[in-house]
N, C-alpha and C positions, 0 to 999 in steps of 0.2 A: 328743520330740527324734528327729530322723531318724538312723537307724543308719548308721554309717560303712561305706562300701562298700570291699571288699578286692579287689585286683587282683594277679594273678601275672604277672610279665614273664619271658620266656625269650629271651635273646640269647646269643651265643656268642663274639663277638670285639669288638675295640675300636671299630670303626666302628658296629656295632650298639648298643654301650653308649652311644656319643656320641648317636646318634639317640634312643635310649630316654630318656636324661637330659633332652633338650630337651622331649619331650612330657610327661614326668613333672613337670618344673618348671612347665610351662605349665598342666597340668591341676590341679596343687595350688593354683595361684593362684585357680582358679575353683570348686573343689569339695573337700569334705572326704573325701579318699581315702587309703587305706593301700596302699602298694605293697610287694610282696615278689618275690624272684626270683633268677634266674641273671644277674648283672650284673657290671659292673666299677666302677672308682673314680668315674667320672663320674656314673653313676646313683646310686651310694651317696651321693655329695655332694648329689645332687638330692632325696634322701629315700627311696630304696628300701632296704628291709631285706634284706641279702644272705643267700641260702640257699646259694649256691655262687658263688665268684668265677670270672669268665671266664678268668683266668690258668690255671686248671686244665683248660681246654678247648683249650689251644693246639694246634691241629692244622691242617695245610695239605696238601691233596692227597689223592688216593684211597687211596694206600698207608697214609698216616698215620692216616686215618679208620678203616680196617679194623683197625689195631692197637689203636685205642681203643674198639672196638665194645662190649666187655663193660663198660667203665667207663661209657659213656653209657647202656647198658641199666640198670645198677644205679642210676645217678643219676636216670633217668626214674622209677623206682619210688619213690625218696625224694621227688621233687618231687610226685608224685601223692598220696602219703600226707600230705604237708604241706598240699596244696590241700584234701584231704578234711577234715583235722583243723581247719583254719582256716575251713572252710565258704566258701571262695572260689568265686565264681560266674562270674568272667571271667578268661580268660587272653589276654594280648597276646603274640604271637610276633613277634620282630623279626629279620628276615634269617636267616642261619645255616640255610639250607634243608635241608642234609644231615641235621641232627639234628632240627630243628623239625617237619618233616613226619612223621617217625617218632614223635616225642613227641606230636604231635597225635593220631595214631591211637590211642595208648595212653590219652591223656586222654579221648577221646570214648568209648572202650570202657568205661573205668572210671566216667566221670561223663558220661553221655549228654546231660544237659540244660545243661551248662556252656556259656557263651558264648565263642566263639573268634574272635579278631580277628588277622589277619595284617597287620602294619605292615611294609612293605618286603618283599614276598614273594620267593620264589626267582626267579632269573633264567631264567624259562622261555624267553625269547627267545634264550638261549644254549644251554640244555640240552635244548630240545625241548618240544613241546606237551603231552606226556603228563601233566606235573605239573598242568596246568590242571584236569584232571578231579578231582584230589585237592583243589585249591583251591576247587572248587565246594562242598565240604563245610564250608568256613569260613563263619561268619555275616557277616563283613565283611573286605574286602581293600582296603588303602590303598597306593597306589604314589606314588613321589616324582619320577618322570620322565615327561614327556609322551609319549615314544616307547614307554614301557611301557603306558600307557593305550591308545594307538593299537594296539599289538600285541595286547593282551588282547581289545579290542573286535573287532578284525578276525578273530582266531582263533576267538573264541566264536561269531561269525556262521557260520563254516565248520563248527564242531562241531554247531551247532544244539542243540536241547533233548534231549540224550542222557541226561539224568539228571533226578531229581525236583526238584533244586534248580537255580536259575539263578544265575550269578555276576555280581554287579555290582562293577566295580572303580572305586574313587574316586580322583580326583587333585585336589589343592587347590593345587599348586605345590610347589616344593622348599624344605624348611625351612632349608637353608643360606643362602637369600636373606636371611633375617632376621639371620644371624650374620656375614656377610662383606661388606665394602665393596669395591667395584670401584675400581681405580686404574690409570691409564694410565702412571704413573711407573715407570721402570726404573732400578734402582740399579747398583752395580758388581760385586757379589759373585754367586757361583753357589751356589744352595741345594741341598743334598744331603738326600734323604729316603729312607732305607733301608727303611722299613716298620716294622711293630710286632711281627711274629712273629720268633722266633729263626731259623727256617728262611729267611725272607726276608732277614734281615740277613746271614746267613752266605753267601748267594748274591751279595749286593750288594757287600759290602766288598772282597773280593779284586780284583774288576774295577775298582772305584773307586780302590783303592790304586794300581793301575797307571796310572790316569788322572792322579791327583794327583802322582805321581812322574815324569810325562813332562815333558821339557824344553819341550814345546809350551805348557804351562800355567804356566810358572815365574812369570809376571807376574799370574796370576789369584789371587783370594782366594775361599775356599770356606767355607760354614757348613754343618755337618752337624747337622740337627735330629733329636734322638732323642725318641721318644714318651714315654719314662719314664726317670728317673734310674737305675733298676735295669738298664737296657739297657747301661750301661757294662760290666757283667760279660760281656755278649756280645762286646763289642769286645776285651776282655782275652783271652777264650777264643779268639776268631778270630785275634787277633794271634799267639798262641802256636801255633795249629794251622797257620797259613800263613806263619809266620816274617815277620810284618809289624810295623810300629811306627807306628801312627797318631798317637801322642802326640808323636812327633818331627817331624811335618810342620809346617813354619812357615807354610804357606799355608792351614792348616785351623784353624777354631775349632769347638768342639762347643757346641751350644745346647739348652736345654730350654724355651726361651720358646715361647709360642703362635705359630703360623705367621703370624698377622695382625700380630704385633709386629715380626717381622723381614722381612716381605714387601718393604717399600720399600727395604731394603738390597740387594735382589737383582735381577738382570737376567733370570734364568731359573733353572729347577730341573732336576735329574736325579732322577727319583723312581721308586720301585718302584710298579708298577700297584696302584691301590686308591682308596679314597674320597678320599685326600689330593690326588690329581691333579685331581679335580673341584673341591675346595676352592680349589686354585690357580687354576683357570679362572675361578671366580667372583670372585677377587681380581685378575684380569687378569695373572697371571704365566705366561709361556710355560713349557712342560715338555717335556723329553725323557723318555718313559716307558720303563722297563726292567722286564723280568721273566724269571726263570729258575726252573724247578722240576726235579725229577729226570727222567731220561729216560723212566722208565715212566709217571710222571704226565703228561708231555708227550705220550707216545704215546696214552694213553687219551683225553686232552683233544682231541687232533686228530681222533680217531675220533668223538667225541661232540659237541663244541662246534660250533655252527652259525652263528657270527658272523664278520664280516670284521675287526672291531676288538675290542679288549678294554677300551679306555678309554672311560669314560662320555661324555666330551666329544665324542669322535669318533663314538660310537654315536648320540648325540642329533643331531649335525650331519649324520650320514650321509656324512661325508667325513673325511679325515685332517687334523686341525688340529694335534694333537700327534704327533710321530714316535714310533712304537712299535718298540723293539728287544727282540725276544723270543727266548728260548732261545739258539741259536748266534749270533744277531745281537747279543746282549748281550755285547759285547767292548769292551775299552779302545780299540781302533783305530776301531771304528764310532762309539763315543761321541765320540771326538776329532773325527771327521769331521762328526758332527752338530752339535757345538759350534761349528765354523766356520760351518756353514750358519745356525745359530741367531743368530749375531752379525749376519748380514746381514738376517735375516727377522723378528727378534723384534718389531719395531714393527708389522709387518703382522699377526702372530699376535695381538697385543693387540687390534687392531681387529676381528679375527674373533671373539675372545672377547667383546668388547663386544656384538656382534650376537647371539651365542648366549645371553648372559645374559638378554636380553629375553624369552626363551621360558619362563623359570622363574617367572613371576609377580612381583608386587610385595610389599613388606613386609607382614607380617601372615599369612603362610602358617601358622606354628605355632599361631596363635590359631584359625584355621579347622580345622586338623587336631584340635586338642585339644577344641574344642567338639563336633566330630563324634564323637570317641571317647567323650567324657563321656556323650553321648546314647545310646550303645550299651552302656555298662557296667551290669551287673546288680547 
């Protein structure tokens, strides 16, 4: 009887957990595998045995990451001890580059012969090429956007063979293609997507409250989709802090439904930048993208980040399809202005999204990814 292979998965936030859950679910259909790791509810439901829940990793920005340095260092030691104890021979790293690249160094130092796979590697196209040199030390790297594959290949040509290992980056399509159905239909409501982290929600809600209480939107209906029921406590906390009362707003309903279930009720979305904006694009829903972080995080990012857009849809299109309102531009007045423009242009945006969707492959992407990963697991 063939011995069951064990795999450790390391992700750090909800988007990575979602992607991890998809590949775990698909691989378990095809192979008798045991999964352990740092994951969230989605991956746990897919069959991963949790070693640490990602809710304990809630961190956003440079300053917050520094504050949690010792926590992550201690956890890394715990994970490595577990991997050794269980004789796990393969680690799959999912996104969360700030932690995973450092964790990789420790893993390889302690267990040199372990197989390491990076699924959804760090955004080197945003943070600079230096991380590519470290990625060369991974056994396998799988990306989920065509512009990433193009970037890696072009950059590696310039780098040349400056190390003993060459890096081959694999692209099979985007897994969300298997999960989301495109629709040209536009409803009557406006979808509000505040994000999944407490820091994101706290930046989002005060500005959106000003929008919702403006006379300009008195005839509009809004749906605020929260990622988890526990996030109601964030609203209660923010209500108190900023002297607001979201529960009293008659033009707002709060939903915990999956976005695909409420998509057709909506004509466009106002969303915190993140994976969800790309999900909306694949479903054909126009988005006004917003994002705000602390002044010091913004200052550091502007010095380091080397991209024109932060939204995946815009990056892949190499042009602005979704309007981005960042930092000081994320204000109630600018959102109200963009909402007026959106009313006039939303149908054109849907047609642009339809053309963009064709770049991400046909149904069956997850099967291709899972088959490749299974072939590499030790």
